N, C-alpha and C positions, 0 to 999 in steps of 0.2 A: 967499174962495176954494174954501171947502169945499164951499159950495153950487152952486159952478159947473156947470156942463149935461156939461161934456168929462170923461171917465170919467179922461183921461190927467192932469188937473189934479186932480180928486178923490183918484187915487192917491197922486199926489207928496206934496198937503196932508196924508193918512193917514200915508204913510210919514215926512214930518217930524214929527207927532205923536205915532208909534211911536218916533223917535228920541228926541224930547224923554223920554217919560215910560220910558223902558228904564232911564234913570239910577236911577229911581225917587227922586230928589231930590224931595222934597215941594214945594219952591218950583217947579218946572217944574208937576208936576202941578196944586197949588193954581194955577197961571195958567192949565193947560187946564180946570179946573174952574171958575174965577172967570168968563171969558171965555165961559161957556155954551157950550163947545163940547163937551160929552159926549151931551145930547140929538142934537147933531149927527150925531157919530162912531156913534151908537146907529141912525141912520137906516141905516146901511150894513151893517149886521148882514144885512139880508134883499136883499141887492144882489144881481144876479144874474152879476157878476163876482166869481168866488171871491178873486180878490186884495185886493179892495176889505173883501171881510167878514172876510179874514184880517187885516189891518191893524187895521180896526175892533175885533176880536176883540182883537189887542195890547194898542193902548191901552188899553181897558176892564179888562183881565188887569193892566196895568202902573200903572194907578190901583189895583185891588184889594190890589194889593201894596206900593202907599202906608203913609204914617202908617195907625196904629187910626183916628185923627180922619177923615182923608180916604177911607178906606173906609167908616167909617159913612156919611159924607155920602151916597156913591154908594146905599148899601143903603137910605138914605132914600129915595133915588129911585126905588127900585125895578129897579134896573137889569138884575136877573135874572129880571122879569118881561117884560121888551121884546121884539120880535121884531125 
């Protein structure tokens, strides 16, 4: 669903991922990482709709707030260098 072309659906999916990752529970964050959603979320950093950009940044920020191990996984994927 995150690859859906409808922006309303994209926004709802990003809002859901934001909610799941907000608690910074490692199991939620690990699920997001294990399901290869981070690379899909990163695509929205350059979106025209600011709501998509903001929620994508929240998800990435919440992942970075997780455990040291999960943060290291993201750094290895160079998330800070993506546009």
